[in-house]
BAKOLMAR-176787 format. One record per residue (C-alpha): z, x, y; residue number from 1; chain. Coordinates in steps of 0.05 Angstrom, whole numbers. Each point is the difference from the previous one (the first is absolute). Example, Ala and Ser with C-alpha at 12.3 -4.5 7.8 and 13.67 -1.06 7.14 Angstrom:
2
up	east	north	pos	unit
156	246	-90	1	A .
-13	27	69	2	A .
***
This chain:
304
up	east	north	pos	unit
0	0	0	1	A .
-9	20	72	2	A .
64	7	40	3	A .
-7	3	76	4	A .
58	11	47	5	A .
-14	-45	60	6	A .
66	17	33	7	A .
57	47	-16	8	A .
54	-12	52	9	A .
62	-44	3	10	A .
9	-55	51	11	A .
-28	18	68	12	A .
-47	54	-25	13	A .
-7	69	30	14	A .
1	3	59	15	A .
46	-59	9	16	A .
-11	-36	66	17	A .
72	9	24	18	A .
15	69	-27	19	A .
-8	71	28	20	A .
29	37	-59	21	A .
-30	66	-23	22	A .
-46	-33	-51	23	A .
-24	-55	47	24	A .
-12	49	56	25	A .
-40	46	-46	26	A .
-43	-59	-22	27	A .
-13	-21	72	28	A .
-19	72	18	29	A .
-48	4	-58	30	A .
36	58	-33	31	A .
20	-44	-59	32	A .
-37	-59	-31	33	A .
18	-70	19	34	A .
20	-50	-53	35	A .
-5	-75	-7	36	A .
49	-43	-39	37	A .
2	4	-75	38	A .
-55	-37	-39	39	A .
-38	19	-63	40	A .
-69	-26	-23	41	A .
-20	-1	-73	42	A .
-67	-10	-33	43	A .
-5	-5	-76	44	A .
-48	44	-39	45	A .
-44	-59	-19	46	A .
-5	-22	73	47	A .
-34	66	20	48	A .
29	-4	69	49	A .
-26	-71	14	50	A .
64	-39	-11	51	A .
69	19	26	52	A .
71	-23	7	53	A .
55	23	46	54	A .
70	23	-15	55	A .
40	-24	59	56	A .
-32	-23	65	57	A .
24	37	62	58	A .
-9	-25	71	59	A .
-53	55	6	60	A .
-43	-30	-55	61	A .
-56	-22	47	62	A .
-12	70	26	63	A .
9	28	-70	64	A .
-54	-45	-28	65	A .
-48	19	57	66	A .
14	74	-14	67	A .
-21	-6	-73	68	A .
-71	-27	-9	69	A .
7	-24	-73	70	A .
49	-53	25	71	A .
-50	-29	51	72	A .
-30	-68	-16	73	A .
-70	7	-31	74	A .
-27	-65	31	75	A .
25	-60	36	76	A .
74	-8	-13	77	A .
0	27	-71	78	A .
53	55	-6	79	A .
6	50	-56	80	A .
76	-8	5	81	A .
25	-50	-52	82	A .
75	9	-3	83	A .
60	25	38	84	A .
61	21	-41	85	A .
66	6	38	86	A .
58	44	-22	87	A .
50	-32	48	88	A .
6	-44	62	89	A .
10	55	51	90	A .
-43	-14	61	91	A .
-36	67	-5	92	A .
-24	-23	-68	93	A .
-18	-73	14	94	A .
-17	1	75	95	A .
-74	10	-13	96	A .
-5	-69	-33	97	A .
-3	-28	70	98	A .
-62	42	11	99	A .
-32	-26	-65	100	A .
16	-73	14	101	A .
-72	-23	10	102	A .
-33	-35	-58	103	A .
-54	36	-40	104	A .
-53	-25	-48	105	A .
35	41	-54	106	A .
72	-23	-4	107	A .
53	52	18	108	A .
59	-2	-47	109	A .
69	24	20	110	A .
47	19	-57	111	A .
74	18	1	112	A .
64	-19	-34	113	A .
27	-69	14	114	A .
56	31	41	115	A .
-48	36	46	116	A .
-44	-61	7	117	A .
59	-45	19	118	A .
24	49	53	119	A .
-70	12	29	120	A .
-25	-71	5	121	A .
65	-20	35	122	A .
-25	41	59	123	A .
-46	-40	47	124	A .
-52	56	1	125	A .
-11	-6	-75	126	A .
18	-72	-15	127	A .
-73	-22	-4	128	A .
-11	46	-60	129	A .
41	-50	-40	130	A .
-56	-52	3	131	A .
-75	-3	-15	132	A .
-49	30	11	133	A .
47	58	-13	134	A .
30	15	-68	135	A .
67	35	-5	136	A .
16	12	-73	137	A .
70	18	-23	138	A .
-6	57	-50	139	A .
47	8	-60	140	A .
47	59	-3	141	A .
-8	50	-57	142	A .
-61	-37	-28	143	A .
-74	13	6	144	A .
-30	-44	55	145	A .
-46	-51	-31	146	A .
-70	-22	20	147	A .
-1	-56	52	148	A .
-75	-11	-7	149	A .
-54	4	54	150	A .
-25	69	-21	151	A .
69	31	4	152	A .
-4	76	7	153	A .
72	9	-23	154	A .
-4	-46	-60	155	A .
-70	19	-21	156	A .
0	76	9	157	A .
70	25	12	158	A .
68	-4	-32	159	A .
52	-8	55	160	A .
75	-7	-9	161	A .
54	-11	52	162	A .
64	39	-13	163	A .
65	-21	34	164	A .
32	62	32	165	A .
62	12	43	166	A .
-7	-28	70	167	A .
18	-58	45	168	A .
-33	-54	42	169	A .
-22	23	70	170	A .
48	10	57	171	A .
-23	-65	32	172	A .
23	-36	-64	173	A .
68	34	-3	174	A .
-16	54	-52	175	A .
19	-43	-59	176	A .
1	37	-67	177	A .
-44	-49	-38	178	A .
-39	16	-63	179	A .
-74	0	19	180	A .
13	14	73	181	A .
-35	68	-12	182	A .
-48	16	-56	183	A .
-44	57	-21	184	A .
-69	-12	-30	185	A .
-26	34	-62	186	A .
-76	-4	-4	187	A .
-51	23	-52	188	A .
-73	-14	-17	189	A .
-1	-41	-64	190	A .
-1	45	-60	191	A .
18	62	41	192	A .
63	42	-10	193	A .
-3	24	73	194	A .
51	-38	41	195	A .
11	-6	75	196	A .
69	-16	26	197	A .
10	-25	71	198	A .
72	1	24	199	A .
1	12	76	200	A .
70	-28	8	201	A .
62	7	-44	202	A .
74	9	12	203	A .
12	41	-63	204	A .
-35	23	-63	205	A .
28	-42	-57	206	A .
-19	-1	-73	207	A .
-59	-46	8	208	A .
-30	41	57	209	A .
14	65	-38	210	A .
-38	-26	-61	211	A .
-58	-24	44	212	A .
-6	68	34	213	A .
3	35	-67	214	A .
-58	-41	-27	215	A .
-43	6	63	216	A .
-57	48	10	217	A .
4	-10	76	218	A .
60	-26	37	219	A .
3	-19	74	220	A .
74	2	18	221	A .
45	-15	58	222	A .
-3	58	49	223	A .
30	-36	60	224	A .
56	49	14	225	A .
13	71	-22	226	A .
76	-3	12	227	A .
49	-57	1	228	A .
23	15	71	229	A .
-70	15	28	230	A .
1	-51	56	231	A .
67	25	25	232	A .
-18	74	-2	233	A .
-65	-12	37	234	A .
34	-43	52	235	A .
-42	-61	-17	236	A .
53	-46	-27	237	A .
65	-8	-38	238	A .
-20	-35	-65	239	A .
-1	38	-65	240	A .
-60	1	-46	241	A .
36	-31	-59	242	A .
30	-54	44	243	A .
-71	-19	17	244	A .
-22	-2	-73	245	A .
-32	68	-6	246	A .
20	57	-46	247	A .
-13	66	38	248	A .
-49	50	-28	249	A .
44	62	9	250	A .
72	18	-15	251	A .
39	12	-64	252	A .
-8	-73	-21	253	A .
-67	-14	32	254	A .
-67	-17	-32	255	A .
-25	72	-6	256	A .
63	21	-39	257	A .
-1	-61	-45	258	A .
-73	8	-18	259	A .
1	75	-10	260	A .
-27	-5	-71	261	A .
-48	-58	7	262	A .
-72	9	-23	263	A .
-30	-52	47	264	A .
-39	20	61	265	A .
47	-20	56	266	A .
-25	-20	69	267	A .
50	-19	54	268	A .
-22	-56	47	269	A .
31	-47	51	270	A .
24	58	43	271	A .
43	-16	61	272	A .
-18	33	66	273	A .
67	38	-3	274	A .
-16	33	-66	275	A .
-5	77	2	276	A .
-48	-3	-59	277	A .
-53	-19	52	278	A .
5	69	30	279	A .
-41	48	-42	280	A .
42	59	25	281	A .
67	-32	-20	282	A .
46	18	-57	283	A .
-3	-71	-24	284	A .
-76	2	-5	285	A .
4	65	-38	286	A .
53	-28	-47	287	A .
-44	-58	-19	288	A .
-60	45	-15	289	A .
44	50	-37	290	A .
22	-56	-46	291	A .
-72	-15	-17	292	A .
-1	-66	38	293	A .
-48	-22	55	294	A .
4	-37	66	295	A .
-48	-58	11	296	A .
-45	-3	61	297	A .
-46	-53	29	298	A .
-67	4	-35	299	A .
26	35	-62	300	A .
-41	-21	-60	301	A .
13	11	-73	302	A .
-34	-20	-65	303	A .
40	-18	-61	304	A .
***
């Protein structure tokens, strides 16, 4: 399958409109690349780049689609994008639905857990997705997503499974620790042993996530913060990474340490503008590369 990183940043992107931190200033000056908010596009092998679905839908999705020609409509209002899968209800992951609200001749399906759907459609900006012509399907947890008809890319060509992982509902919903509030997606072409794991948000690595990473060939993981106290040390805030539902990448109990022996190709995505990993001259950036992991960037494309 073709895996295209449309956006690699956390909420606000890099540069963020209200921030003059080191990373945002470097992006504005052109000495470091800018980043839009995290979204991934997938095309199955059988589709040959003609059919796609999105993993999350950031507020930047309109610009992201325009920047990647295979996602452009071929004629009229026929889009090659068939589905949007959501890992959670954070606004940086569902905000782009407001951009994709117009009807198309090829129905756009939104898929998430029932918990995420309930939270999202309770917001006025997304309430209309609960009714036709839109289709918002609640996906089962820990089961392969079934075919819903209408030339379903996921059901016809791909095996996709939602895995419940540690996390909470968004801050605007009170950060409730509900099962299904955050999921990872395990994706494979039918009959293939190569598996993609998409987990851009998690509060910890539990047994289910450990097993999913171990069986993945390629894993996009939460790279939001490098340290738990990153916002405080950079003078950008007081909240801690774990309190916001993100396990930090670095530290003695961070993701790099826990995944030291994994065989999967690890790519960190959803990077916050405060993250020192964005600075190619930083110790944090060097630590990630030394561990054999990678840092996602807008326009990154991989084939699995």
